[in-house]
MARFI-47497 format. One record per residue (C-alpha): residue number from 0; residue in three letters; chain; x, y, z. Coordinates in steps of 0.2 Angstrom, whole numbers, m for minus. Layout:
% MARFI-47497
 pos code unit     u     v     w
 NUM  Ala    A     X     Y     Z
...
END
This chain:
% MARFI-47497
 pos code unit     u     v     w
   0  Unk    A   148    34   m19
   1  Unk    A   158    43    m7
   2  Unk    A   156    61    m1
   3  Unk    A   169    72     6
   4  Unk    A   165    89    14
   5  Unk    A   178   103    18
   6  Unk    A   176   120    26
   7  Unk    A   175   135    14
   8  Unk    A   181   152    18
   9  Unk    A   166   160     9
  10  Unk    A   150   166    17
  11  Unk    A   133   169     9
  12  Unk    A   139   162    m8
  13  Unk    A   150   178   m11
  14  Unk    A   169   179   m13
  15  Unk    A   179   185     2
  16  Unk    A   183   201    m7
  17  Unk    A   165   205    m9
  18  Unk    A   162   201     9
  19  Unk    A   175   213    14
  20  Unk    A   167   226     3
  21  Unk    A   150   223    10
  22  Unk    A   157   223    28
  23  Unk    A   165   240    24
  24  Unk    A   148   246    18
  25  Unk    A   139   240    34
  26  Unk    A   152   247    45
  27  Unk    A   151   264    36
  28  Unk    A   132   263    38
  29  Unk    A   133   259    56
  30  Unk    A   146   273    59
  31  Unk    A   134   286    51
  32  Unk    A   120   280    61
  33  Unk    A   130   281    77
  34  Unk    A   136   299    72
  35  Unk    A   119   304    69
  36  Unk    A   113   297    86
  37  Unk    A   127   305    96
  38  Unk    A   125   322    86
  39  Unk    A   106   322    90
  40  Unk    A   109   318   108
  41  Unk    A   122   332   110
  42  Unk    A   110   344   101
  43  Unk    A    96   339   112
  44  Unk    A   107   341   128
  45  Unk    A   111   359   122
  46  Unk    A    93   363   119
  47  Unk    A    88   356   136
  48  Unk    A   103   366   145
  49  Unk    A    98   382   137
  50  Unk    A    79   380   139
  51  Unk    A    74   369   153
  52  Unk    A    89   366   164
  53  Unk    A    87   381   176
  54  Unk    A    69   377   178
  55  Unk    A    72   359   182
  56  Unk    A    86   363   195
  57  Unk    A    75   377   203
  58  Unk    A    60   365   204
  59  Unk    A    71   352   213
  60  Unk    A    79   364   225
  61  Unk    A    62   372   229
  62  Unk    A    55   354   232
  63  Unk    A    68   353   246
  64  Unk    A    62   369   254
  65  Unk    A    44   363   256
  66  Unk    A    40   361   274
  67  Unk    A    34   344   277
  68  Unk    A    33   333   293
  69  Unk    A    49   323   294
  70  Unk    A    58   332   281
  71  Unk    A    75   340   282
  72  Unk    A    69   358   284
  73  Unk    A    56   352   297
  74  Unk    A    69   348   311
  75  Unk    A    78   365   309
  76  Unk    A    61   374   308
  77  Unk    A    55   367   324
  78  Unk    A    71   371   334
  79  Unk    A    82   384   325
  80  Unk    A   100   379   325
  81  Unk    A   106   397   320
  82  Unk    A   110   407   336
  83  Unk    A    98   423   336
  84  Unk    A   103   437   347
  85  Unk    A    92   450   354
  86  Unk    A   101   467   357
  87  Unk    A    93   480   368
  88  Unk    A    98   498   369
  89  Unk    A    90   509   382
  90  Unk    A    89   528   383
  91  Unk    A    94   536   400
  92  Unk    A    86   553   403
  93  Unk    A   100   564   409
  94  Unk    A    91   580   413
  95  Unk    A    74   575   421
  96  Unk    A    72   591   431
  97  Unk    A    75   603   416
  98  Unk    A    63   592   406
  99  Unk    A    49   594   419
 100  Unk    A    52   612   420
 101  Unk    A    49   614   401
 102  Unk    A    66   611   393
 103  Unk    A    70   599   379
 104  Unk    A    74   581   385
 105  Unk    A    92   575   383
 106  Unk    A    95   556   382
 107  Unk    A   110   545   382
 108  Unk    A   110   528   374
 109  Unk    A   116   514   385
 110  Unk    A   120   496   380
 111  Unk    A   119   484   371
 112  Unk    A   112   472   383
 113  Unk    A   113   456   373
 114  Unk    A   101   441   375
 115  Unk    A   102   424   366
 116  Unk    A    85   420   360
 117  Unk    A    80   402   357
 118  Unk    A    63   400   349
 119  Unk    A    54   384   347
 120  Unk    A    38   379   339
 121  Unk    A    24   372   349
 122  Unk    A     7   364   345
 123  Unk    A    11   361   327
 124  Unk    A    m3   355   316
 125  Unk    A    m3   352   298
 126  Unk    A   m19   355   287
 127  Unk    A   m25   347   271
 128  Unk    A   m24   364   262
 129  Unk    A    m5   364   263
 130  Unk    A    m4   375   278
 131  Unk    A     3   372   296
 132  Unk    A    m3   380   312
 133  Unk    A    10   383   326
 134  Unk    A    14   393   341
 135  Unk    A    31   400   346
 136  Unk    A    39   400   363
 137  Unk    A    54   411   364
 138  Unk    A    67   410   378
 139  Unk    A    80   424   382
 140  Unk    A    97   421   390
 141  Unk    A   107   436   395
 142  Unk    A   125   436   388
 143  Unk    A   135   446   400
 144  Unk    A   151   444   390
 145  Unk    A   143   451   374
 146  Unk    A   134   465   384
 147  Unk    A   140   483   388
 148  Unk    A   133   483   406
 149  Unk    A   122   472   416
 150  Unk    A   104   471   420
 151  Unk    A   106   480   436
 152  Unk    A   112   496   428
 153  Unk    A   101   511   434
 154  Unk    A    93   523   422
 155  Unk    A    80   537   422
 156  Unk    A    65   536   411
 157  Unk    A    47   541   411
 158  Unk    A    33   532   421
 159  Unk    A    25   524   406
 160  Unk    A     9   517   416
 161  Unk    A     6   535   423
 162  Unk    A     8   543   406
 163  Unk    A    m4   531   398
 164  Unk    A   m17   534   412
 165  Unk    A   m15   553   409
 166  Unk    A   m17   551   390
 167  Unk    A   m33   541   392
 168  Unk    A   m42   555   401
 169  Unk    A   m34   570   393
 170  Unk    A   m51   574   384
 171  Unk    A   m62   570   400
 172  Unk    A   m62   584   413
 173  Unk    A   m69   574   427
 174  Unk    A   m56   560   425
 175  Unk    A   m42   573   423
 176  Unk    A   m46   579   441
 177  Unk    A   m46   562   448
 178  Unk    A   m29   558   440
 179  Unk    A   m22   574   447
 180  Unk    A   m29   570   464
 181  Unk    A   m22   552   464
 182  Unk    A    m5   559   459
 183  Unk    A    m4   570   475
 184  Unk    A   m11   556   486
 185  Unk    A    m1   541   480
 186  Unk    A    14   551   474
 187  Unk    A    14   546   456
 188  Unk    A    29   553   446
 189  Unk    A    30   557   428
 190  Unk    A    49   552   428
 191  Unk    A    56   537   439
 192  Unk    A    72   527   441
 193  Unk    A    72   509   436
 194  Unk    A    85   496   433
 195  Unk    A    87   488   415
 196  Unk    A    80   472   421
 197  Unk    A    65   480   429
 198  Unk    A    62   490   413
 199  Unk    A    62   475   402
 200  Unk    A    56   461   412
 201  Unk    A    44   469   423
 202  Unk    A    41   478   440
 203  Unk    A    27   482   451
 204  Unk    A    18   498   446
 205  Unk    A     8   507   459
 206  Unk    A    m2   516   445
 207  Unk    A    m8   499   439
 208  Unk    A   m13   493   456
 209  Unk    A   m23   508   459
 210  Unk    A   m31   507   442
 211  Unk    A   m37   489   445
 212  Unk    A   m46   495   461
 213  Unk    A   m57   506   450
 214  Unk    A   m59   494   434
 215  Unk    A   m53   479   425
 216  Unk    A   m38   483   415
 217  Unk    A   m35   476   397
 218  Unk    A   m17   474   402
 219  Unk    A   m16   455   406
 220  Unk    A     0   455   416
 221  Unk    A     3   459   435
 222  Unk    A    20   467   432
 223  Unk    A    23   480   420
 224  Unk    A    38   478   408
 225  Unk    A    42   481   390
 226  Unk    A    46   463   387
 227  Unk    A    34   455   399
 228  Unk    A    24   441   391
 229  Unk    A    38   437   378
 230  Unk    A    50   427   389
 231  Unk    A    46   408   391
 232  Unk    A    28   411   386
 233  Unk    A    18   404   372
 234  Unk    A    13   417   359
 235  Unk    A    m2   419   348
 236  Unk    A    m4   405   335
 237  Unk    A     2   408   317
 238  Unk    A    m5   398   302
 239  Unk    A     8   398   288
 240  Unk    A     8   390   270
 241  Unk    A    21   376   268
 242  Unk    A    24   379   250
 243  Unk    A    17   362   244
 244  Unk    A     8   364   227
 245  Unk    A    12   382   226
 246  Unk    A    30   388   229
 247  Unk    A    25   407   227
 248  Unk    A    15   405   244
 249  Unk    A    29   397   253
 250  Unk    A    31   404   271
 251  Unk    A    16   416   269
 252  Unk    A     7   420   285
 253  Unk    A   m12   416   282
 254  Unk    A   m19   420   299
 255  Unk    A   m13   426   316
 256  Unk    A   m22   423   332
 257  Unk    A   m36   414   323
 258  Unk    A   m39   429   312
 259  Unk    A   m36   431   294
 260  Unk    A   m38   450   295
 261  Unk    A   m34   463   308
 262  Unk    A   m46   475   316
 263  Unk    A   m34   488   323
 264  Unk    A   m34   500   309
 265  Unk    A   m47   510   299
 266  Unk    A   m44   503   282
 267  Unk    A   m45   485   274
 268  Unk    A   m28   487   266
 269  Unk    A   m19   491   283
 270  Unk    A   m28   476   291
 271  Unk    A   m22   463   278
 272  Unk    A   m11   449   285
 273  Unk    A     2   446   272
 274  Unk    A    21   442   271
 275  Unk    A    31   430   281
 276  Unk    A    37   429   299
 277  Unk    A    55   435   293
 278  Unk    A    62   417   294
 279  Unk    A    61   414   276
 280  Unk    A    53   420   259
 281  Unk    A    46   412   244
 282  Unk    A    59   405   232
 283  Unk    A    64   415   216
 284  Unk    A    65   433   224
 285  Unk    A    68   446   211
 286  Unk    A    74   464   212
 287  Unk    A    57   471   207
 288  Unk    A    48   461   221
 289  Unk    A    40   470   236
 290  Unk    A    42   458   251
 291  Unk    A    32   459   267
 292  Unk    A    36   454   285
 293  Unk    A    22   451   298
 294  Unk    A    24   451   317
 295  Unk    A    11   452   330
 296  Unk    A    21   464   340
 297  Unk    A    21   476   326
 298  Unk    A     2   474   322
 299  Unk    A     5   476   304
 300  Unk    A    15   471   289
 301  Unk    A    31   480   285
 302  Unk    A    36   481   267
 303  Unk    A    53   478   260
 304  Unk    A    61   484   244
 305  Unk    A    77   480   235
 306  Unk    A    92   491   239
 307  Unk    A   108   483   233
 308  Unk    A   117   467   229
 309  Unk    A   129   462   243
 310  Unk    A   141   447   246
 311  Unk    A   137   437   262
 312  Unk    A   149   423   266
 313  Unk    A   154   422   248
 314  Unk    A   136   421   241
 315  Unk    A   128   434   231
 316  Unk    A   112   441   240
 317  Unk    A    99   454   238
 318  Unk    A    98   467   252
 319  Unk    A    80   472   255
 320  Unk    A    76   487   266
 321  Unk    A    60   496   271
 322  Unk    A    55   510   260
 323  Unk    A    59   528   266
 324  Unk    A    40   532   266
 325  Unk    A    34   517   276
 326  Unk    A    29   528   291
 327  Unk    A    25   543   280
 328  Unk    A     8   551   280
 329  Unk    A    m1   565   271
 330  Unk    A    m8   568   254
 331  Unk    A     7   561   246
 332  Unk    A     5   544   254
 333  Unk    A   m13   540   255
 334  Unk    A   m10   522   257
 335  Unk    A    m4   525   275
 336  Unk    A   m19   536   280
 337  Unk    A   m28   520   287
 338  Unk    A   m14   520   301
 339  Unk    A   m20   537   307
 340  Unk    A   m32   537   322
 341  Unk    A   m47   549   325
 342  Unk    A   m36   562   333
 343  Unk    A   m25   563   318
 344  Unk    A    m9   556   310
 345  Unk    A     7   555   320
 346  Unk    A    23   563   314
 347  Unk    A    32   556   299
 348  Unk    A    43   541   305
 349  Unk    A    31   536   319
 350  Unk    A    18   522   319
 351  Unk    A     5   525   332
 352  Unk    A     2   509   342
 353  Unk    A   m13   514   353
 354  Unk    A   m25   503   343
 355  Unk    A   m14   488   346
 356  Unk    A    m7   491   363
 357  Unk    A   m23   493   374
 358  Unk    A   m24   512   370
 359  Unk    A    m6   515   377
 360  Unk    A     2   531   371
 361  Unk    A    16   521   362
 362  Unk    A    23   523   345
 363  Unk    A    36   513   335
 364  Unk    A    49   520   324
 365  Unk    A    67   516   317
 366  Unk    A    81   519   330
 367  Unk    A    86   537   333
 368  Unk    A    71   542   322
 369  Unk    A    80   536   306
 370  Unk    A    70   542   291
 371  Unk    A    59   551   303
 372  Unk    A    54   570   304
 373  Unk    A    69   580   308
 374  Unk    A    59   590   321
 375  Unk    A    59   574   331
 376  Unk    A    78   574   333
 377  Unk    A    77   593   336
 378  Unk    A    66   591   351
 379  Unk    A    75   576   359
 380  Unk    A    94   579   361
 381  Unk    A   107   566   360
 382  Unk    A   100   556   345
 383  Unk    A   112   552   330
 384  Unk    A   104   542   317
 385  Unk    A   116   531   307
 386  Unk    A   110   520   292
 387  Unk    A   123   506   295
 388  Unk    A   117   504   313
 389  Unk    A    99   509   313
 390  Unk    A    92   503   296
 391  Unk    A    82   487   295
 392  Unk    A    91   475   282
 393  Unk    A    87   458   275
 394  Unk    A   100   450   265
 395  Unk    A    91   436   255
 396  Unk    A    98   422   244
 397  Unk    A    86   425   229
 398  Unk    A    85   408   222
 399  Unk    A    78   399   237
 400  Unk    A    72   415   247
 401  Unk    A    83   410   262
 402  Unk    A    89   425   273
 403  Unk    A   108   425   275
 404  Unk    A   108   440   286
 405  Unk    A    94   448   296
 406  Unk    A    94   465   306
 407  Unk    A    77   470   311
 408  Unk    A    78   486   321
 409  Unk    A    64   495   329
 410  Unk    A    63   508   343
 411  Unk    A    49   511   356
 412  Unk    A    44   528   361
 413  Unk    A    32   536   373
 414  Unk    A    21   550   365
 415  Unk    A    19   565   377
 416  Unk    A     5   577   373
 417  Unk    A     4   594   380
 418  Unk    A   m15   590   385
 419  Unk    A   m10   576   396
 420  Unk    A   m12   580   415
 421  Unk    A     6   579   419
 422  Unk    A    16   590   431
 423  Unk    A    27   597   417
 424  Unk    A    27   612   405
 425  Unk    A    16   608   391
 426  Unk    A    21   620   378
 427  Unk    A    26   607   366
 428  Unk    A    23   588   362
 429  Unk    A    37   576   364
 430  Unk    A    40   559   357
 431  Unk    A    52   552   370
 432  Unk    A    63   537   365
 433  Unk    A    63   523   378
 434  Unk    A    73   509   370
 435  Unk    A    77   501   353
 436  Unk    A    81   483   349
 437  Unk    A    90   473   336
 438  Unk    A    85   455   332
 439  Unk    A    93   444   319
 440  Unk    A   108   434   314
 441  Unk    A   125   440   307
 442  Unk    A   128   424   296
 443  Unk    A   122   406   294
 444  Unk    A   132   391   300
 445  Unk    A   146   385   290
 446  Unk    A   137   369   284
 447  Unk    A   122   379   278
 448  Unk    A   133   391   269
 449  Unk    A   142   377   261
 450  Unk    A   126   370   254
 451  Unk    A   120   387   248
 452  Unk    A   137   389   239
 453  Unk    A   135   373   231
 454  Unk    A   117   377   225
 455  Unk    A   123   393   219
 456  Unk    A   139   389   210
 457  Unk    A   137   371   204
 458  Unk    A   122   373   192
 459  Unk    A   130   387   182
 460  Unk    A   146   377   180
 461  Unk    A   137   361   175
 462  Unk    A   126   371   163
 463  Unk    A   141   380   155
 464  Unk    A   152   365   154
 465  Unk    A   138   354   146
 466  Unk    A   133   367   133
 467  Unk    A   151   370   128
 468  Unk    A   155   352   127
 469  Unk    A   139   346   118
 470  Unk    A   140   361   106
 471  Unk    A   158   356   101
 472  Unk    A   154   337   100
 473  Unk    A   138   342    89
 474  Unk    A   149   352    77
 475  Unk    A   162   339    76
 476  Unk    A   150   325    72
 477  Unk    A   141   335    60
 478  Unk    A   157   339    51
 479  Unk    A   162   321    51
 480  Unk    A   145   317    43
 481  Unk    A   147   330    30
 482  Unk    A   164   324    26
 483  Unk    A   158   306    24
 484  Unk    A   143   311    14
 485  Unk    A   155   321     2
 486  Unk    A   166   306     1
 487  Unk    A   152   295    m4
 488  Unk    A   146   307   m17
 489  Unk    A   163   309   m25
 490  Unk    A   166   290   m26
 491  Unk    A   178   289   m12
 492  Unk    A   167   278    m2
 493  Unk    A   158   262    m5
 494  Unk    A   151   265   m22
 495  Unk    A   169   265   m29
 496  Unk    A   174   250   m19
 497  Unk    A   160   240   m26
 498  Unk    A   166   243   m44
 499  Unk    A   184   238   m40
 500  Unk    A   190   222   m48
 501  Unk    A   194   208   m37
 502  Unk    A   213   204   m35
 503  Unk    A   221   188   m30
 504  Unk    A   222   194   m12
 505  Unk    A   203   193   m12
 506  Unk    A   203   174   m16
 507  Unk    A   197   163    m2
 508  Unk    A   211   152     5
 509  Unk    A   210   134    m3
 510  Unk    A   194   138   m12
 511  Unk    A   197   138   m30
 512  Unk    A   180   136   m37
 513  Unk    A   165   147   m39
 514  Unk    A   154   146   m23
 515  Unk    A   136   141   m25
 516  Unk    A   121   149   m17
 517  Unk    A   112   140    m3
 518  Unk    A    99   134   m15
 519  Unk    A   105   130   m33
 520  Unk    A    95   138   m46
 521  Unk    A    93   132   m64
 522  Unk    A   103   147   m71
 523  Unk    A   117   143   m59
 524  Unk    A   120   126   m67
 525  Unk    A   124   134   m84
 526  Unk    A   137   146   m77
 527  Unk    A   155   142   m79
 528  Unk    A   165   137   m63
 529  Unk    A   174   152   m56
 530  Unk    A   191   149   m48
 531  Unk    A   198   164   m40
 532  Unk    A   196   178   m53
 533  Unk    A   199   168   m68
 534  Unk    A   181   166   m74
 535  Unk    A   170   181   m73
 536  Unk    A   152   181   m80
 537  Unk    A   151   194   m93
 538  Unk    A   135   194  m101
 539  Unk    A   139   207  m113
 540  Unk    A   154   198  m120
 541  Unk    A   150   182  m129
 542  Unk    A   162   172  m140
 543  Unk    A   161   155  m148
 544  Unk    A   179   152  m146
 545  Unk    A   186   140  m133
 546  Unk    A   193   148  m117
 547  Unk    A   211   152  m114
 548  Unk    A   222   141  m103
 549  Unk    A   220   143   m85
 550  Unk    A   232   154   m75
 551  Unk    A   245   143   m67
 552  Unk    A   245   144   m48
 553  Unk    A   228   151   m47
 554  Unk    A   216   141   m58
 555  Unk    A   223   123   m55
 556  Unk    A   212   114   m43
 557  Unk    A   220   109   m27
 558  Unk    A   217    91   m23
 559  Unk    A   218    87    m4
 560  Unk    A   225    71     3
 561  Unk    A   208    62     4
 562  Unk    A   206    59   m14
 563  Unk    A   216    50   m27
 564  Unk    A   210    61   m42
 565  Unk    A   225    68   m51
 566  Unk    A   223    86   m55
 567  Unk    A   216    89   m72
 568  Unk    A   227    97   m85
 569  Unk    A   219   111   m94
 570  Unk    A   217   111  m113
 571  Unk    A   232   113  m124
 572  Unk    A   241    96  m121
 573  Unk    A   238    79  m128
 574  Unk    A   233    86  m145
 575  Unk    A   219    97  m139
 576  Unk    A   217   115  m145
 577  Unk    A   222   129  m132
 578  Unk    A   208   140  m125
 579  Unk    A   210   157  m133
 580  Unk    A   209   172  m121
 581  Unk    A   197   186  m125
 582  Unk    A   204   203  m126
 583  Unk    A   197   209  m110
 584  Unk    A   204   194  m100
 585  Unk    A   187   187   m95
 586  Unk    A   176   173  m101
 587  Unk    A   159   172  m106
 588  Unk    A   146   160  m100
 589  Unk    A   143   153  m117
 590  Unk    A   162   148  m119
 591  Unk    A   161   134  m105
 592  Unk    A   153   117  m108
 593  Unk    A   138   112   m98
 594  Unk    A   141   106   m80
 595  Unk    A   145    89   m75
 596  Unk    A   130    86   m64
 597  Unk    A   114    91   m73
 598  Unk    A   102    90   m57
 599  Unk    A   101   103   m43
 600  Unk    A   108    98   m27
 601  Unk    A   106   106    m9
 602  Unk    A   122   114    m4
 603  Unk    A   126   124    12
 604  Unk    A   136   140    11
 605  Unk    A   150   134    22
 606  Unk    A   154   117    14
 607  Unk    A   157   110    m3
 608  Unk    A   153    92    m7
 609  Unk    A   164    82   m18
 610  Unk    A   157    66   m27
 611  Unk    A   170    53   m31
 612  Unk    A   164    41   m45
 613  Unk    A   174    25   m43
 614  Unk    A   173    15   m59
 615  Unk    A   188     3   m57
 616  Unk    A   195    m6   m42
 617  Unk    A   213    m9   m38
 618  Unk    A   212   m27   m44
 619  Unk    A   207   m22   m62
 620  Unk    A   222   m11   m65
 621  Unk    A   238   m17   m72
 622  Unk    A   253   m16   m60
 623  Unk    A   266    m3   m64
 624  Unk    A   284    m9   m69
 625  Unk    A   294   m12   m53
 626  Unk    A   306     1   m48
 627  Unk    A   296    15   m58
 628  Unk    A   301    32   m52
 629  Unk    A   288    41   m63
 630  Unk    A   280    56   m55
 631  Unk    A   261    59   m56
 632  Unk    A   257    72   m69
 633  Unk    A   241    80   m73
 634  Unk    A   231    70   m86
 635  Unk    A   218    79   m97
 636  Unk    A   203    67   m97
 637  Unk    A   191    80  m105
 638  Unk    A   183    74  m121
 639  Unk    A   183    84  m137
 640  Unk    A   166    92  m136
 641  Unk    A   168    99  m153
 642  Unk    A   170    82  m161
 643  Unk    A   157    74  m150
 644  Unk    A   145    87  m155
 645  Unk    A   148    83  m174
 646  Unk    A   143    65  m170
 647  Unk    A   160    57  m171
 648  Unk    A   163    42  m160
 649  Unk    A   178    42  m149
 650  Unk    A   189    27  m147
 651  Unk    A   189    20  m130
 652  Unk    A   205    19  m121
 653  Unk    A   213     4  m114
 654  Unk    A   213     1   m95
 655  Unk    A   232     5   m96
 656  Unk    A   230    21  m105
 657  Unk    A   232    32   m90
 658  Unk    A   248    23   m85
 659  Unk    A   255    23  m103
 660  Unk    A   251    42  m104
 661  Unk    A   260    45   m88
 662  Unk    A   276    36   m95
 663  Unk    A   275    46  m111
 664  Unk    A   274    62  m102
 665  Unk    A   288    57   m91
 666  Unk    A   299    53  m106
 667  Unk    A   294    69  m114
 668  Unk    A   298    79   m98
 669  Unk    A   315    70   m97
 670  Unk    A   319    74  m115
 671  Unk    A   316    92  m111
 672  Unk    A   329    92   m97
 673  Unk    A   315    91   m84
 674  Unk    A   312   109   m86
 675  Unk    A   294   113   m79
 676  Unk    A   282   122   m91
 677  Unk    A   282   140   m88
 678  Unk    A   263   139   m88
 679  Unk    A   260   125   m76
 680  Unk    A   269   120   m60
 681  Unk    A   278   104   m60
 682  Unk    A   273    90   m48
 683  Unk    A   285    85   m34
 684  Unk    A   296    70   m39
 685  Unk    A   294    54   m29
 686  Unk    A   308    45   m21
 687  Unk    A   314    29   m29
 688  Unk    A   305    14   m23
 689  Unk    A   289    22   m18
 690  Unk    A   274    15   m27
 691  Unk    A   265    24   m40
 692  Unk    A   248    31   m35
 693  Unk    A   233    21   m41
 694  Unk    A   221    30   m52
 695  Unk    A   206    22   m45
 696  Unk    A   196    37   m45
 697  Unk    A   198    42   m63
 698  Unk    A   182    41   m73
 699  Unk    A   192    35   m88
 700  Unk    A   201    21   m79
 701  Unk    A   189     7   m84
 702  Unk    A   184    m1  m101
 703  Unk    A   166    m2   m94
 704  Unk    A   165    17   m93
 705  Unk    A   173    21  m110
 706  Unk    A   157    24  m119
 707  Unk    A   149    34  m104
 708  Unk    A   165    44  m103
 709  Unk    A   163    50  m121
 710  Unk    A   145    55  m118
 711  Unk    A   147    64  m101
 712  Unk    A   155    81   m99
 713  Unk    A   170    83   m87
 714  Unk    A   166    86   m69
 715  Unk    A   165   103   m61
 716  Unk    A   180   109   m51
 717  Unk    A   167   115   m39
 718  Unk    A   163    97   m36
 719  Unk    A   180    93   m30
END
């Protein structure tokens, strides 16, 4: 027995047409799955962009603003790269004699005298409670090119140490006499002439030298000057929250000079240490917030409220300014009553600094008594308050709390009381301005501004673009899913493709027989062979009539070059009855005789095994006549199953029967003018002299197998 295998173009035991249908169904299912996944992803992106994108971006940006050792903010915090300018304007008393005689003082503003202030952090220590302690060390460098004058400019002002000494004993009669006697003996003057440098950075005071002979002074410096102790000197320590773990407390001052509360004022609220050191604020500033700045020189926290939205270097910023009633007193402002001393409250617009400045008769206000009592400007001539020049302003980038522009402006005044033992007319009190300063920055460096612009403009653009794109994609994919679903419901999709009858294009190449499953089942053995679309199992249509002849070109098995089996001619020739065709063009399972091989065989889905039963050798066959040019024609070797079923015995054929039948068929074909049958394709003619093929593989080519041939059914085309 010889077995020959050949590749089959069928897979999984199904025709190629059905495979294409199944493939289309699978592709459609995968397409729907992909569309659903992309649509859900886009929808989730839209929800995230609308609900959580801003908070995520804000948290990432805030995390970069946390002060940590070795971080990006740490280096710039230790040594500020932004140039900070300290501008000083001094008031020159132009009518000192008239003033001492009882006239109103007239002042003239001179300056500005500009200093570049470089402030570094010293003695830095981080704590486990997310705080850091540090001390500042400012350095002032005079900028002559930016100043309107020099430090050698001469001006006339009040003798502040002598005024402070006279104010300290104004309520004590004995000490008042001593002050008056010392004034005559030592020649102390109420008004004196100084240079700008001496007024600011210190000079020798005979009043202080005389006072030290009597008692120890609380003033710690040997020279007296308005800025003595602030240049190249380490300041009191601050403890600040780094923002780690709680961004709302970022840059908040927790303690100053080792104290968590002040003791200068009479009320607890006024002694609170709150706010920042004006170098930064907590992220997420809103217009309703009330910010505070704390500085040891001011001895209190200054509140700030929203004023307007401005553009600084192309960045939208919130401008915060002190409220108009920050230095207001009386029954309408009880929150400021704790800033009043035992002798009463100062005029509106003045902050009495006696408790903070060793009892000195000093008061702070805004420049030119801006937002102060109008009577102050009425007494002192030469003052012209201007909101643009004299108001304190903080332009803050709200998302990160970074100041883009800072203008802190304060004025120092000497408070002259009519009860002071001074050689002047004492018929009115005077708050005489001495100087005012402006400290801050006009703008940030370009690289910092660029980063802030990116932080301001990029997130909204990304959010808008992502929401728009993902929303459009979601709608498109949902429409595609809807269209595909409607198409499936209407029968345009796979359900209709499954019902479509197979066409010759669906036939596998060179695969004429019905494919078998991987494991043959018993029911499969009783199904007719399906070659192309000729046989369809239709259980509902059953007939006892014989099948119709096979369709030429489609149902005739193709024999390859490895076998010598002639193709079988279908019923209808050689005296057999033609197979009638049912009306619907299909065959039933009951119309086909039982298969050739009764036993199950193990088959694979990709190959077909062909069993060739050799019943006669070449030596047992008779030689054909020499010079024969007969062509090999299909021979019908199928037995008459109807007669076999009735018990009739079929006469065995002689060994030369196949050859004789070939000659008869050739003669009949010649008589019919060699015209091929319209139902069957003719075999190609052999050239003269070529030997005729030997029918060694025919089951009926041997006398020994004649009786067996009459009992066995014809072989299945699937076995070929």
